[in-house]
VOVOZA-287209 format. One record per atom (N, C-alpha, C, O): residue in three letters; atom name; x, y, z. Coordinates in Angstrom, 3 decimals. Atoms other than C-alpha are relative to their C-alpha. Layout:
<pts>
<type:ALA, atom:CA, xx:X, yy:Y, zz:Z> .
...
</pts>
This chain:
<pts>
<type:MET, atom:N, xx:0.822, yy:-1.199, zz:0.000> .
<type:MET, atom:CA, xx:0.000, yy:0.000, zz:0.000> .
<type:MET, atom:C, xx:0.866, yy:1.263, zz:0.000> .
<type:MET, atom:O, xx:0.549, yy:2.237, zz:-0.683> .
<type:VAL, atom:N, xx:-0.883, yy:-1.162, zz:-0.068> .
<type:VAL, atom:CA, xx:2.835, yy:2.405, zz:0.831> .
<type:VAL, atom:C, xx:0.647, yy:0.241, zz:-1.359> .
<type:VAL, atom:O, xx:0.785, yy:1.389, zz:-1.780> .
<type:ASN, atom:N, xx:-0.604, yy:-0.152, zz:1.326> .
<type:ASN, atom:CA, xx:4.484, yy:1.735, zz:-2.545> .
<type:ASN, atom:C, xx:-0.977, yy:0.633, zz:-0.981> .
<type:ASN, atom:O, xx:-0.593, yy:1.462, zz:-1.806> .
<type:LEU, atom:N, xx:1.016, yy:-0.564, zz:0.875> .
<type:LEU, atom:CA, xx:1.224, yy:2.535, zz:-4.305> .
<type:LEU, atom:C, xx:-0.151, yy:1.497, zz:0.256> .
<type:LEU, atom:O, xx:-0.233, yy:2.286, zz:-0.685> .
<type:LEU, atom:N, xx:0.124, yy:-1.421, zz:-0.329> .
<type:LEU, atom:CA, xx:0.913, yy:5.835, zz:-2.462> .
<type:LEU, atom:C, xx:1.229, yy:0.792, zz:-0.444> .
<type:LEU, atom:O, xx:1.100, yy:1.923, zz:-0.912> .
<type:GLU, atom:N, xx:-1.207, yy:-0.678, zz:0.468> .
<type:GLU, atom:CA, xx:4.533, yy:6.723, zz:-3.232> .
<type:GLU, atom:C, xx:-0.036, yy:0.192, zz:-1.510> .
<type:GLU, atom:O, xx:0.386, yy:1.231, zz:-2.017> .
<type:ASN, atom:N, xx:0.111, yy:-0.112, zz:1.456> .
<type:ASN, atom:CA, xx:3.884, yy:6.027, zz:-6.916> .
<type:ASN, atom:C, xx:-1.007, yy:1.075, zz:-0.397> .
<type:ASN, atom:O, xx:-0.783, yy:1.821, zz:-1.350> .
<type:VAL, atom:N, xx:1.002, yy:-1.029, zz:0.284> .
<type:VAL, atom:CA, xx:0.770, yy:8.207, zz:-6.865> .
<type:VAL, atom:C, xx:0.582, yy:1.384, zz:0.238> .
<type:VAL, atom:O, xx:0.355, yy:2.295, zz:-0.558> .
<type:VAL, atom:N, xx:-0.615, yy:-1.291, zz:-0.293> .
<type:VAL, atom:CA, xx:2.713, yy:11.051, zz:-5.250> .
<type:VAL, atom:C, xx:0.996, yy:0.378, zz:-1.092> .
<type:VAL, atom:O, xx:1.030, yy:1.532, zz:-1.519> .
<type:GLN, atom:N, xx:-0.964, yy:-0.280, zz:1.060> .
<type:GLN, atom:CA, xx:5.472, yy:10.769, zz:-7.854> .
<type:GLN, atom:C, xx:-0.712, yy:0.354, zz:-1.307> .
<type:GLN, atom:O, xx:-0.280, yy:1.256, zz:-2.025> .
<type:PHE, atom:N, xx:0.761, yy:-0.268, zz:1.216> .
<type:PHE, atom:CA, xx:2.924, yy:10.690, zz:-10.681> .
<type:PHE, atom:C, xx:-0.619, yy:1.391, zz:0.039> .
<type:PHE, atom:O, xx:-0.572, yy:2.115, zz:-0.956> .
<type:THR, atom:N, xx:0.594, yy:-1.331, zz:-0.106> .
<type:THR, atom:CA, xx:1.139, yy:13.790, zz:-9.414> .
<type:THR, atom:C, xx:1.077, yy:1.092, zz:-0.035> .
<type:THR, atom:O, xx:0.836, yy:2.184, zz:-0.551> .
<type:ALA, atom:N, xx:-1.095, yy:-0.964, zz:0.058> .
<type:ALA, atom:CA, xx:4.481, yy:15.555, zz:-8.967> .
<type:ALA, atom:C, xx:0.432, yy:0.233, zz:-1.447> .
<type:ALA, atom:O, xx:0.742, yy:1.361, zz:-1.831> .
<type:ILE, atom:N, xx:-0.357, yy:-0.135, zz:1.413> .
<type:ILE, atom:CA, xx:5.290, yy:14.874, zz:-12.615> .
<type:ILE, atom:C, xx:-1.037, yy:0.837, zz:-0.732> .
<type:ILE, atom:O, xx:-0.688, yy:1.703, zz:-1.535> .
<type:ILE, atom:N, xx:1.068, yy:-0.776, zz:0.640> .
<type:ILE, atom:CA, xx:1.917, yy:16.233, zz:-13.715> .
<type:ILE, atom:C, xx:0.097, yy:1.466, zz:0.393> .
<type:ILE, atom:O, xx:-0.025, yy:2.348, zz:-0.457> .
<type:LEU, atom:N, xx:-0.130, yy:-1.380, zz:-0.456> .
<type:LEU, atom:CA, xx:2.363, yy:19.344, zz:-11.583> .
<type:LEU, atom:C, xx:1.208, yy:0.681, zz:-0.630> .
<type:LEU, atom:O, xx:1.140, yy:1.862, zz:-0.972> .
<type:PHE, atom:N, xx:-1.192, yy:-0.565, zz:0.609> .
<type:PHE, atom:CA, xx:5.855, yy:19.870, zz:-12.979> .
<type:PHE, atom:C, xx:-0.253, yy:0.349, zz:-1.461> .
<type:PHE, atom:O, xx:0.205, yy:1.387, zz:-1.938> .
<type:LEU, atom:N, xx:0.328, yy:-0.295, zz:1.396> .
<type:LEU, atom:CA, xx:4.548, yy:19.656, zz:-16.551> .
<type:LEU, atom:C, xx:-0.905, yy:1.225, zz:-0.109> .
<type:LEU, atom:O, xx:-0.733, yy:2.044, zz:-1.012> .
<type:CYS, atom:N, xx:0.857, yy:-1.189, zz:-0.019> .
<type:CYS, atom:CA, xx:1.831, yy:22.198, zz:-15.733> .
<type:CYS, atom:C, xx:0.811, yy:1.243, zz:0.327> .
<type:CYS, atom:O, xx:0.570, yy:2.317, zz:-0.225> .
<type:LEU, atom:N, xx:-0.865, yy:-1.109, zz:-0.368> .
<type:LEU, atom:CA, xx:4.456, yy:24.400, zz:-14.148> .
<type:LEU, atom:C, xx:0.796, yy:0.492, zz:-1.207> .
<type:LEU, atom:O, xx:0.926, yy:1.698, zz:-1.419> .
<type:ILE, atom:N, xx:-0.751, yy:-0.368, zz:1.201> .
<type:ILE, atom:CA, xx:6.525, yy:24.341, zz:-17.332> .
<type:ILE, atom:C, xx:-0.902, yy:0.731, zz:-0.989> .
<type:ILE, atom:O, xx:-0.505, yy:1.737, zz:-1.578> .
<type:TYR, atom:N, xx:0.940, yy:-0.632, zz:0.932> .
<type:TYR, atom:CA, xx:3.469, yy:25.191, zz:-19.431> .
<type:TYR, atom:C, xx:-0.306, yy:1.432, zz:0.422> .
<type:TYR, atom:O, xx:-0.221, yy:2.348, zz:-0.395> .
<type:TYR, atom:N, xx:0.352, yy:-1.342, zz:-0.448> .
<type:TYR, atom:CA, xx:2.458, yy:28.166, zz:-17.304> .
<type:TYR, atom:C, xx:1.189, yy:0.941, zz:-0.003> .
<type:TYR, atom:O, xx:1.030, yy:2.130, zz:-0.278> .
<type:TYR, atom:N, xx:-1.195, yy:-0.850, zz:0.074> .
<type:TYR, atom:CA, xx:6.014, yy:29.459, zz:-17.085> .
<type:TYR, atom:C, xx:0.210, yy:0.505, zz:-1.422> .
<type:TYR, atom:O, xx:0.449, yy:1.694, zz:-1.638> .
<type:ARG, atom:N, xx:-0.188, yy:-0.394, zz:1.399> .
<type:ARG, atom:CA, xx:6.322, yy:29.455, zz:-20.867> .
<type:ARG, atom:C, xx:-1.110, yy:0.944, zz:-0.458> .
<type:ARG, atom:O, xx:-0.858, yy:1.895, zz:-1.198> .
<type:TYR, atom:N, xx:1.132, yy:-0.846, zz:0.366> .
<type:TYR, atom:CA, xx:2.845, yy:30.975, zz:-21.246> .
<type:TYR, atom:C, xx:0.199, yy:1.423, zz:0.512> .
<type:TYR, atom:O, xx:0.020, yy:2.382, zz:-0.238> .
<type:PHE, atom:N, xx:-0.184, yy:-1.330, zz:-0.563> .
<type:PHE, atom:CA, xx:3.597, yy:33.873, zz:-18.896> .
<type:PHE, atom:C, xx:1.232, yy:0.695, zz:-0.581> .
<type:PHE, atom:O, xx:1.258, yy:1.919, zz:-0.708> .
<type:LYS, atom:N, xx:-1.178, yy:-0.597, zz:0.639> .
<type:LYS, atom:CA, xx:7.009, yy:34.392, zz:-20.460> .
<type:LYS, atom:C, xx:-0.392, yy:0.584, zz:-1.353> .
<type:LYS, atom:O, xx:0.047, yy:1.677, zz:-1.713> .
<type:LYS, atom:N, xx:0.484, yy:-0.486, zz:1.298> .
<type:LYS, atom:CA, xx:5.305, yy:34.734, zz:-23.861> .
<type:LYS, atom:C, xx:-0.888, yy:1.229, zz:0.183> .
<type:LYS, atom:O, xx:-0.753, yy:2.206, zz:-0.553> .
<type:MET, atom:N, xx:0.898, yy:-1.139, zz:-0.243> .
<type:MET, atom:CA, xx:2.622, yy:37.058, zz:-22.467> .
<type:MET, atom:C, xx:0.779, yy:1.233, zz:0.451> .
<type:MET, atom:O, xx:0.405, yy:2.361, zz:0.128> .
<type:LYS, atom:N, xx:-0.813, yy:-1.122, zz:-0.470> .
<type:LYS, atom:CA, xx:5.295, yy:39.196, zz:-20.800> .
<type:LYS, atom:C, xx:0.656, yy:0.721, zz:-1.170> .
<type:LYS, atom:O, xx:0.847, yy:1.936, zz:-1.119> .
<type:ARG, atom:N, xx:-0.584, yy:-0.620, zz:1.183> .
<type:ARG, atom:CA, xx:6.885, yy:39.798, zz:-24.213> .
<type:ARG, atom:C, xx:-1.040, yy:0.798, zz:-0.784> .
<type:ARG, atom:O, xx:-0.718, yy:1.813, zz:-1.401> .
<type:GLU, atom:N, xx:1.055, yy:-0.650, zz:0.776> .
<type:GLU, atom:CA, xx:3.534, yy:40.777, zz:-25.745> .
<type:GLU, atom:C, xx:-0.584, yy:1.222, zz:0.706> .
<type:GLU, atom:O, xx:-0.912, yy:2.215, zz:0.058> .
<type:ARG, atom:N, xx:0.619, yy:-1.099, zz:-0.737> .
<type:ARG, atom:CA, xx:2.201, yy:43.029, zz:-22.984> .
<type:ARG, atom:C, xx:0.491, yy:-0.025, zz:1.443> .
<type:ARG, atom:O, xx:1.178, yy:-0.954, zz:1.864> .
<type:VAL, atom:N, xx:-0.362, yy:-0.064, zz:-1.415> .
<type:VAL, atom:CA, xx:2.694, yy:44.089, zz:-19.389> .
<type:VAL, atom:C, xx:-0.932, yy:-0.915, zz:0.774> .
<type:VAL, atom:O, xx:-2.148, yy:-0.876, zz:0.586> .
<type:LEU, atom:N, xx:0.808, yy:0.922, zz:-0.783> .
<type:LEU, atom:CA, xx:1.528, yy:41.426, zz:-16.959> .
<type:LEU, atom:C, xx:-0.743, yy:0.752, zz:1.097> .
<type:LEU, atom:O, xx:-0.254, yy:1.747, zz:1.632> .
<type:THR, atom:N, xx:0.741, yy:-0.571, zz:-1.125> .
<type:THR, atom:CA, xx:-1.159, yy:42.247, zz:-14.413> .
<type:THR, atom:C, xx:0.671, yy:-0.440, zz:1.297> .
<type:THR, atom:O, xx:1.602, yy:-1.245, zz:1.282> .
<type:GLY, atom:N, xx:-0.599, yy:0.326, zz:-1.296> .
<type:GLY, atom:CA, xx:-0.360, yy:42.007, zz:-10.718> .
<type:GLY, atom:C, xx:-0.060, yy:-1.479, zz:0.318> .
<type:GLY, atom:O, xx:0.929, yy:-2.065, zz:0.756> .
<type:ILE, atom:N, xx:0.169, yy:1.431, zz:-0.278> .
<type:ILE, atom:CA, xx:-1.751, yy:38.488, zz:-10.340> .
<type:ILE, atom:C, xx:0.861, yy:-0.837, zz:-0.937> .
<type:ILE, atom:O, xx:1.500, yy:-1.797, zz:-0.506> .
<type:GLU, atom:N, xx:-0.818, yy:0.740, zz:0.963> .
<type:GLU, atom:CA, xx:-0.056, yy:37.273, zz:-13.523> .
<type:GLU, atom:C, xx:1.483, yy:0.104, zz:0.346> .
<type:GLU, atom:O, xx:2.220, yy:-0.877, zz:0.237> .
<type:ASN, atom:N, xx:-1.393, yy:-0.190, zz:-0.382> .
<type:ASN, atom:CA, xx:3.250, yy:38.738, zz:-12.385> .
<type:ASN, atom:C, xx:0.332, yy:-0.829, zz:1.241> .
<type:ASN, atom:O, xx:1.410, yy:-1.416, zz:1.327> .
<type:LEU, atom:N, xx:-0.192, yy:0.817, zz:-1.198> .
<type:LEU, atom:CA, xx:2.858, yy:37.045, zz:-8.994> .
<type:LEU, atom:C, xx:0.127, yy:-1.479, zz:-0.357> .
<type:LEU, atom:O, xx:1.017, yy:-2.165, zz:0.146> .
<type:ILE, atom:N, xx:-0.042, yy:1.410, zz:0.402> .
<type:ILE, atom:CA, xx:2.154, yy:33.669, zz:-10.606> .
<type:ILE, atom:C, xx:1.280, yy:-0.288, zz:-0.778> .
<type:ILE, atom:O, xx:1.878, yy:-1.352, zz:-0.617> .
<type:PHE, atom:N, xx:-1.252, yy:0.170, zz:0.751> .
<type:PHE, atom:CA, xx:5.107, yy:34.150, zz:-12.976> .
<type:PHE, atom:C, xx:1.182, yy:-0.122, zz:0.962> .
<type:PHE, atom:O, xx:2.043, yy:-0.982, zz:0.777> .
<type:ARG, atom:N, xx:-1.091, yy:0.064, zz:-0.988> .
<type:ARG, atom:CA, xx:7.426, yy:34.807, zz:-10.015> .
<type:ARG, atom:C, xx:-0.087, yy:-1.284, zz:0.823> .
<type:ARG, atom:O, xx:0.941, yy:-1.872, zz:1.159> .
<type:LEU, atom:N, xx:0.149, yy:1.250, zz:-0.754> .
<type:LEU, atom:CA, xx:5.986, yy:31.835, zz:-8.113> .
<type:LEU, atom:C, xx:0.462, yy:-1.204, zz:-0.808> .
<type:LEU, atom:O, xx:1.061, yy:-2.128, zz:-0.258> .
<type:THR, atom:N, xx:-0.465, yy:1.118, zz:0.822> .
<type:THR, atom:CA, xx:6.638, yy:29.517, zz:-11.053> .
<type:THR, atom:C, xx:1.518, yy:-0.005, zz:-0.100> .
<type:THR, atom:O, xx:2.130, yy:-1.073, zz:-0.112> .
<type:GLN, atom:N, xx:-1.457, yy:-0.047, zz:0.000> .
<type:GLN, atom:CA, xx:10.230, yy:30.738, zz:-11.226> .
<type:GLN, atom:C, xx:0.560, yy:-0.543, zz:1.309> .
<type:GLN, atom:O, xx:1.529, yy:-1.303, zz:1.305> .
<type:SER, atom:N, xx:-0.442, yy:0.496, zz:-1.311> .
<type:SER, atom:CA, xx:10.632, yy:30.081, zz:-7.501> .
<type:SER, atom:C, xx:-0.208, yy:-1.501, zz:0.118> .
<type:SER, atom:O, xx:0.617, yy:-2.205, zz:0.700> .
<type:ALA, atom:N, xx:0.280, yy:1.437, zz:-0.064> .
<type:ALA, atom:CA, xx:9.044, yy:26.659, zz:-7.869> .
<type:ALA, atom:C, xx:1.037, yy:-0.796, zz:-0.776> .
<type:ALA, atom:O, xx:1.452, yy:-1.868, zz:-0.336> .
<type:PHE, atom:N, xx:-1.062, yy:0.666, zz:0.750> .
<type:PHE, atom:CA, xx:11.572, yy:25.714, zz:-10.559> .
<type:PHE, atom:C, xx:1.267, yy:-0.113, zz:0.830> .
<type:PHE, atom:O, xx:1.891, yy:-1.173, zz:0.879> .
<type:ILE, atom:N, xx:-1.224, yy:0.003, zz:-0.808> .
<type:ILE, atom:CA, xx:14.439, yy:26.674, zz:-8.279> .
<type:ILE, atom:C, xx:-0.128, yy:-0.963, zz:1.172> .
<type:ILE, atom:O, xx:0.798, yy:-1.728, zz:1.443> .
<type:LEU, atom:N, xx:0.201, yy:0.902, zz:-1.133> .
<type:LEU, atom:CA, xx:12.979, yy:24.834, zz:-5.276> .
<type:LEU, atom:C, xx:-0.043, yy:-1.456, zz:-0.429> .
<type:LEU, atom:O, xx:0.484, yy:-2.328, zz:0.261> .
<type:CYS, atom:N, xx:0.073, yy:1.374, zz:0.503> .
<type:CYS, atom:CA, xx:12.239, yy:21.743, zz:-7.342> .
<type:CYS, atom:C, xx:1.390, yy:-0.509, zz:-0.361> .
<type:CYS, atom:O, xx:1.752, yy:-1.635, zz:-0.018> .
<type:ALA, atom:N, xx:-1.357, yy:0.413, zz:0.378> .
<type:ALA, atom:CA, xx:15.750, yy:21.635, zz:-8.762> .
<type:ALA, atom:C, xx:0.865, yy:-0.221, zz:1.233> .
<type:ALA, atom:O, xx:1.627, yy:-1.186, zz:1.291> .
<type:ALA, atom:N, xx:-0.788, yy:0.151, zz:-1.217> .
<type:ALA, atom:CA, xx:17.291, yy:22.143, zz:-5.333> .
<type:ALA, atom:C, xx:-0.394, yy:-1.253, zz:0.770> .
<type:ALA, atom:O, xx:0.471, yy:-1.948, zz:1.304> .
<type:SER, atom:N, xx:0.427, yy:1.189, zz:-0.732> .
<type:SER, atom:CA, xx:15.172, yy:19.405, zz:-3.769> .
<type:SER, atom:C, xx:0.443, yy:-1.280, zz:-0.704> .
<type:SER, atom:O, xx:0.789, yy:-2.260, zz:-0.045> .
<type:VAL, atom:N, xx:-0.461, yy:1.186, zz:0.736> .
<type:VAL, atom:CA, xx:16.068, yy:16.941, zz:-6.537> .
<type:VAL, atom:C, xx:1.489, yy:-0.219, zz:0.242> .
<type:VAL, atom:O, xx:1.927, yy:-1.352, zz:0.443> .
<type:VAL, atom:N, xx:-1.438, yy:0.117, zz:-0.256> .
<type:VAL, atom:CA, xx:19.767, yy:17.677, zz:-6.056> .
<type:VAL, atom:C, xx:0.254, yy:-0.499, zz:1.420> .
<type:VAL, atom:O, xx:1.092, yy:-1.376, zz:1.629> .
<type:LEU, atom:N, xx:-0.182, yy:0.434, zz:-1.387> .
<type:LEU, atom:CA, xx:19.491, yy:17.294, zz:-2.282> .
<type:LEU, atom:C, xx:-0.391, yy:-1.460, zz:0.200> .
<type:LEU, atom:O, xx:0.294, yy:-2.192, zz:0.915> .
<type:LEU, atom:N, xx:0.394, yy:1.408, zz:-0.103> .
<type:LEU, atom:CA, xx:17.609, yy:13.996, zz:-2.603> .
<type:LEU, atom:C, xx:1.041, yy:-0.906, zz:-0.657> .
<type:LEU, atom:O, xx:1.356, yy:-1.975, zz:-0.135> .
<type:PHE, atom:N, xx:-1.030, yy:0.782, zz:0.675> .
<type:PHE, atom:CA, xx:20.209, yy:12.735, zz:-5.073> .
<type:PHE, atom:C, xx:1.244, yy:-0.128, zz:0.867> .
<type:PHE, atom:O, xx:1.808, yy:-1.214, zz:0.999> .
<type:LEU, atom:N, xx:-1.190, yy:0.027, zz:-0.861> .
<type:LEU, atom:CA, xx:23.066, yy:13.688, zz:-2.760> .
<type:LEU, atom:C, xx:-0.242, yy:-0.836, zz:1.265> .
<type:LEU, atom:O, xx:0.654, yy:-1.536, zz:1.737> .
<type:ASP, atom:N, xx:0.311, yy:0.771, zz:-1.202> .
<type:ASP, atom:CA, xx:21.306, yy:12.163, zz:0.240> .
<type:ASP, atom:C, xx:0.030, yy:-1.506, zz:-0.280> .
<type:ASP, atom:O, xx:0.511, yy:-2.281, zz:0.546> .
<type:ARG, atom:N, xx:0.017, yy:1.429, zz:0.336> .
<type:ARG, atom:CA, xx:20.815, yy:8.824, zz:-1.519> .
<type:ARG, atom:C, xx:1.395, yy:-0.533, zz:-0.296> .
<type:ARG, atom:O, xx:1.709, yy:-1.682, zz:0.016> .
<type:ASN, atom:N, xx:-1.337, yy:0.466, zz:0.384> .
<type:ASN, atom:CA, xx:24.377, yy:8.664, zz:-2.798> .
<type:ASN, atom:C, xx:1.027, yy:0.113, zz:1.112> .
<type:ASN, atom:O, xx:1.939, yy:-0.711, zz:1.187> .
<type:PHE, atom:N, xx:-1.013, yy:-0.210, zz:-1.010> .
<type:PHE, atom:CA, xx:26.295, yy:9.985, zz:0.190> .
<type:PHE, atom:C, xx:-0.517, yy:-0.178, zz:1.417> .
<type:PHE, atom:O, xx:0.246, yy:-0.069, zz:2.377> .
<type:GLY, atom:N, xx:0.577, yy:0.102, zz:-1.350> .
<type:GLY, atom:CA, xx:23.903, yy:9.430, zz:3.092> .
<type:GLY, atom:C, xx:-0.089, yy:-1.368, zz:0.457> .
<type:GLY, atom:O, xx:-0.552, yy:-1.618, zz:1.570> .
</pts>
């Protein structure tokens, strides 16, 4: 049962990451065409932060598995 839940969490993380990439690219394109509204700018900054946090967590998990 625990393995199934871990697989579901990993699957949803992949889906969320793909959505994150889509929205980042969308807002980047919209930023070139026009000035973003306050909410759009906030979401754009949050997606940038999410990329950084995701990359850092993957690196930390990789290092923990290999050297921990």
